C-alpha positions, 0 to 999 in steps of 0.5 A, spaced: 663 297 240 667 290 241 663 284 241 663 277 241 660 274 235 658 268 232 661 267 226 659 259 225 658 253 228 664 252 232 666 259 230 667 265 234 670 272 234 671 279 237 668 284 232 666 291 232 659 292 232 654 298 232 652 301 238 646 299 241 640 307 242 634 308 245 628 305 240 622 305 245 621 311 251 621 304 256 628 303 253 634 302 257 641 303 254 647 300 258 654 301 257 656 294 259 662 293 263 662 286 263 658 279 261 659 272 262 660 267 256 658 260 259 654 254 257 647 257 255 653 260 249 656 253 248 649 251 245 650 257 240 657 256 238 656 248 237 650 249 232 644 247 236 640 253 236 640 256 229 643 262 231 646 265 225 652 269 223 654 276 226 649 274 233 652 277 239 654 272 245 655 273 252 649 274 257 648 276 265 652 282 263 652 288 268 653 295 267 651 303 268 644 305 265 647 311 259 641 312 257 633 312 257 627 313 254 622 318 257 617 312 259 623 308 263 621 309 271 625 304 275 632 306 273 636 311 270 643 314 267 649 313 272 644 307 275 649 300 275 645 295 273 645 286 272 641 283 266 639 276 269 639 271 264 632 271 263 628 279 263 623 280 266 618 286 267 618 286 276 611 289 275 606 284 273 603 279 278 607 273 276 614 277 278 610 280 284 610 273 286 617 272 285 614 267 279 619 272 274 620 266 269 613 265 267 
């Protein structure tokens, strides 16, 4: 797949990278249809985070679930999804109270 990749401080490029695969039973593989590059990525671009060469930039993607592991229960292939800036499980006590960044 093609991705925007961090090469060095203040240098990025569009490169071919390996496709992701389902590794764990709880994984969901998402075909990304759009993604954002924003101020958060500038920290990596400017060299303030220790991001190494080859790190794929971009977050807040939207896409379609392509495959899931056998234990994934909240999404299934064909579902359109958005992945927020921070990841959360949606089921723990913090998430149940709306404290998804906790």
